[in-house]
Backbone as numpy.savetxt, mean C-alpha at the origin, in Angstrom:
# Nx Ny Nz CAx CAy CAz Cx Cy Cz
-12.89 28.29 12.99 -11.51 28.68 13.03 -11.69 30.20 12.47
-11.38 31.31 13.35 -11.37 32.46 12.54 -10.01 32.83 12.16
-10.14 33.49 10.71 -8.85 33.97 9.93 -8.80 35.39 10.38
-7.79 35.71 10.63 -7.19 37.00 11.24 -6.81 37.80 10.15
-7.00 39.13 10.10 -6.59 40.11 9.22 -4.85 40.39 9.29
-4.23 40.98 8.60 -2.88 41.45 8.75 -3.13 42.49 9.62
-3.94 43.41 10.02 -4.03 44.25 10.98 -4.22 43.82 12.32
-5.09 42.88 12.53 -5.37 42.24 13.66 -4.01 41.32 14.28
-3.35 40.98 13.26 -1.96 40.25 13.42 -0.89 40.96 13.97
-0.82 42.44 13.52 0.20 43.29 13.69 0.06 43.83 15.31
1.19 44.35 15.76 1.01 44.76 17.30 0.48 46.29 17.04
0.43 47.16 18.18 -0.27 48.64 18.20 0.56 49.35 17.44
1.99 49.18 17.21 2.78 50.21 16.58 2.29 49.95 14.79
1.65 48.95 14.21 1.61 48.92 13.18 2.41 47.90 12.45
3.50 47.59 13.28 4.72 46.56 12.77 4.05 45.19 13.04
4.28 44.43 12.21 4.13 42.83 12.29 5.18 42.03 13.04
4.42 41.42 14.17 5.50 40.70 15.05 5.23 39.27 14.60
6.02 38.45 15.28 5.81 36.93 14.86 4.65 36.44 15.27
4.10 35.66 14.45 2.52 34.93 14.85 2.88 33.50 15.26
2.70 33.17 16.34 2.48 31.70 16.81 1.29 30.85 16.22
1.62 29.89 15.53 0.59 29.07 14.86 0.77 27.61 15.45
-0.28 27.10 16.46 -0.40 25.74 16.62 -0.48 24.80 15.94
0.22 24.00 15.59 0.21 22.71 14.45 -0.17 21.53 15.18
-1.24 20.78 14.70 -1.71 19.55 15.44 -0.60 18.67 15.57
-0.34 17.69 16.54 0.72 17.00 16.80 0.77 15.96 15.35
1.98 15.72 14.83 2.02 14.95 13.81 1.83 13.53 14.20
1.07 12.45 13.70 1.03 11.30 13.78 1.93 10.50 13.37
2.39 9.40 14.06 3.58 8.40 13.62 3.36 8.08 12.02
4.30 7.98 11.17 4.16 7.47 10.13 3.87 6.00 9.80
2.67 5.95 9.12 2.27 4.58 8.84 3.26 3.82 7.66
3.68 2.83 8.33 4.23 1.78 7.34 3.81 0.26 7.43
4.33 -0.61 6.68 3.76 -1.75 6.60 5.03 -2.66 6.43
5.25 -4.06 7.07 6.15 -4.68 7.05 6.31 -5.37 5.76
5.31 -5.45 4.88 5.21 -6.23 3.62 4.81 -5.04 2.44
5.65 -5.23 1.57 5.74 -4.54 0.16 4.20 -4.45 -0.15
3.81 -3.46 -1.08 2.59 -3.58 -1.83 2.31 -4.86 -2.58
3.14 -5.07 -3.36 3.07 -6.33 -4.08 2.80 -7.72 -3.28
3.79 -7.69 -2.01 3.39 -8.59 -1.24 1.70 -8.52 -0.87
1.46 -7.34 -0.29 0.18 -7.25 0.18 -0.97 -7.60 -0.72
-0.92 -7.44 -2.02 -1.65 -7.61 -3.06 -1.75 -9.12 -3.45
-0.67 -9.83 -3.49 -0.55 -11.38 -3.78 -1.08 -12.02 -2.57
-0.97 -11.54 -1.38 -1.40 -12.37 -0.24 -3.05 -12.34 -0.26
-3.28 -10.90 -0.56 -4.96 -10.87 -0.54 -5.57 -11.72 -1.69
-4.81 -11.70 -2.61 -5.33 -12.39 -3.94 -5.39 -14.15 -3.70
-4.39 -14.28 -3.05 -4.19 -15.94 -2.59 -5.57 -16.49 -1.72
-5.82 -15.49 -0.77 -6.86 -15.55 -0.03 -8.23 -15.39 -0.86
-8.41 -14.69 -1.65 -9.72 -14.10 -2.43 -9.37 -13.87 -3.93
-9.17 -15.20 -4.46 -8.98 -15.17 -6.11 -10.13 -14.51 -6.69
-11.10 -14.20 -6.18 -12.37 -13.62 -7.17 -12.32 -12.20 -6.80
-11.64 -11.54 -5.91 -11.57 -10.33 -5.48 -11.37 -9.33 -6.66
-12.08 -8.20 -6.75 -12.07 -7.03 -7.78 -10.75 -6.33 -7.49
-10.53 -5.45 -8.43 -9.37 -4.60 -8.17 -9.82 -3.53 -7.07
-11.02 -3.11 -7.11 -11.48 -2.09 -6.18 -11.65 -2.43 -4.92
-11.92 -4.01 -4.58 -11.96 -4.60 -3.19 -10.57 -4.58 -2.64
-9.69 -5.20 -3.72 -8.37 -5.25 -3.28 -7.76 -3.69 -2.93
-7.82 -2.68 -3.62 -7.62 -1.36 -3.49 -8.22 -0.89 -1.95
-9.30 -1.04 -1.70 -9.80 -0.89 -0.61 -9.24 -1.43 0.73
-8.77 -2.74 0.50 -8.55 -3.62 1.78 -6.98 -3.10 1.96
-6.27 -3.17 1.02 -4.91 -2.61 1.07 -4.46 -1.36 1.32
-5.22 -0.38 1.23 -5.44 1.12 1.46 -4.48 1.47 0.21
-4.78 1.14 -1.05 -3.91 1.72 -2.40 -4.97 2.24 -2.98
-4.68 2.92 -4.30 -5.54 3.41 -5.45 -5.65 1.86 -6.36
-6.64 2.19 -6.92 -7.15 1.20 -8.27 -6.18 1.01 -9.17
-5.51 2.08 -9.37 -4.62 2.13 -10.56 -3.32 1.79 -9.97
-3.04 1.80 -8.64 -1.66 1.13 -8.37 -1.95 -0.40 -8.00
-2.93 -0.89 -7.80 -3.44 -2.25 -7.71 -3.31 -2.97 -9.21
-3.88 -2.08 -10.10 -3.89 -2.50 -11.50 -2.31 -2.80 -11.76
-1.78 -1.78 -11.64 -0.05 -1.91 -11.99 0.71 -3.17 -11.32
0.39 -3.06 -9.79 0.89 -4.41 -9.30 0.42 -5.67 -9.79
-0.98 -5.94 -9.91 -1.49 -7.16 -10.70 -0.37 -7.34 -12.07
-0.44 -6.28 -12.66 0.30 -6.69 -13.95 1.75 -6.82 -13.90
2.34 -6.38 -12.92 3.73 -6.66 -12.56 3.93 -8.23 -12.09
2.87 -8.67 -11.25 2.84 -9.98 -10.72 2.64 -10.97 -12.03
1.82 -10.74 -12.82 1.36 -11.24 -13.86 2.85 -11.36 -14.74
3.50 -10.40 -15.08 4.50 -10.14 -16.04 5.63 -11.08 -15.43
5.70 -11.08 -14.04 6.76 -11.92 -13.32 6.71 -13.28 -13.08
5.36 -13.82 -13.68 5.15 -15.06 -13.40 4.54 -15.66 -12.31
4.41 -14.76 -11.52 3.71 -15.31 -10.20 2.20 -15.30 -10.16
1.45 -14.71 -11.08 -0.02 -14.79 -10.92 -0.62 -14.73 -12.63
-1.86 -15.58 -12.53 -2.33 -15.83 -13.69 -3.67 -15.07 -13.75
-4.31 -14.72 -14.41 -6.06 -14.24 -14.31 -6.74 -14.96 -15.46
-7.89 -15.46 -15.26 -8.72 -16.03 -16.43 -9.93 -15.39 -15.95
-10.78 -15.29 -16.91 -12.20 -14.84 -17.12 -13.14 -15.69 -16.54
-13.91 -15.23 -15.60 -15.24 -15.97 -15.34 -16.71 -15.19 -15.37
-17.32 -15.16 -16.67 -18.08 -14.43 -17.00 -17.56 -12.82 -17.13
-18.01 -11.99 -16.25 -17.39 -10.60 -16.74 -16.31 -10.21 -15.49
-15.92 -11.03 -14.96 -15.30 -11.22 -13.74 -13.95 -11.85 -13.91
-12.56 -11.12 -13.45 -11.41 -11.72 -13.41 -11.33 -12.75 -11.98
-10.72 -13.79 -12.22 -10.39 -14.71 -11.43 -8.78 -14.90 -11.43
-8.19 -14.56 -10.21 -6.61 -14.57 -10.05 -6.37 -16.25 -9.51
-5.19 -16.56 -10.20 -4.58 -17.95 -9.57 -3.19 -17.51 -9.28
-2.65 -17.62 -7.91 -1.22 -17.43 -7.36 -0.42 -18.62 -7.99
0.64 -18.52 -8.67 1.35 -19.77 -8.92 2.31 -19.93 -7.90
1.76 -20.95 -6.93 2.52 -20.86 -5.65 3.96 -21.52 -5.70
4.05 -22.45 -6.66 5.62 -22.89 -6.66 6.34 -21.78 -7.17
6.10 -21.00 -8.07 7.11 -19.83 -8.54 7.01 -18.84 -7.50
6.19 -18.64 -6.78 6.00 -17.43 -5.76 7.04 -18.24 -4.59
7.05 -19.40 -3.97 7.87 -19.85 -3.02 9.27 -19.82 -3.63
9.67 -20.06 -5.09 11.04 -19.65 -5.38 11.34 -18.42 -5.65
10.56 -17.38 -5.50 10.93 -16.07 -5.98 11.81 -15.35 -4.85
13.03 -14.95 -5.17 14.07 -14.35 -4.35 13.58 -12.97 -3.65
13.65 -13.04 -2.48 13.33 -11.61 -1.57 14.25 -10.75 -1.87
15.48 -11.40 -1.67 16.83 -10.77 -1.68 17.88 -11.85 -2.11
19.04 -11.85 -2.66 20.01 -12.85 -2.97 20.08 -13.80 -1.74
19.73 -15.34 -1.89 19.95 -16.03 -1.07 18.74 -16.30 -0.19
17.54 -15.71 -0.18 16.45 -15.81 0.45 15.32 -15.73 -0.41
14.58 -16.79 -0.55 13.35 -17.25 -1.34 12.19 -16.92 -0.36
10.98 -16.56 -0.86 9.94 -16.39 -0.25 9.38 -17.71 0.56
9.62 -18.73 -0.02 9.42 -19.80 0.74 10.25 -20.23 1.98
11.72 -19.67 1.79 12.38 -19.66 3.06 12.27 -18.62 4.20
11.77 -17.61 3.61 11.31 -16.32 4.45 9.99 -16.77 5.39
9.14 -17.70 4.54 7.70 -18.21 5.11 8.14 -18.97 6.20
9.12 -20.07 6.27 9.25 -20.96 7.04 9.96 -20.03 8.09
10.95 -19.18 8.24 11.43 -18.52 9.17 10.50 -17.77 9.93
9.79 -17.19 9.18 8.48 -16.61 10.18 7.83 -17.43 11.06
7.57 -18.55 10.23 6.62 -19.58 10.98 7.35 -20.10 12.14
8.94 -20.11 12.24 9.41 -20.67 13.27 9.60 -19.64 14.52
9.27 -18.37 14.21 9.30 -17.51 15.33 8.39 -17.70 16.57
């Protein structure tokens, strides 16, 4: 890509005209049906020995964000961790998770059943 000087951009009279700049087409905004917390706890449920780095890579989040989410899930009573040597092993508290309200009147367990019925 060649950078143009102001002289090259200006017209013959030395005045600067409008410069047309082509922008690459915008890609559609990427979003996910499940929240970050939902992605992390779902991954941990399937991979209890996963490291924060692995979870971050798979969920496309930073390690710091995953660390904070794991902390939130522990504080919320949905997740426990225990040491296994130098590594953490995570335990999803399934009964507590099933009873967790997604919004008033709908728990995770009820949501899972509704999705399964689709």
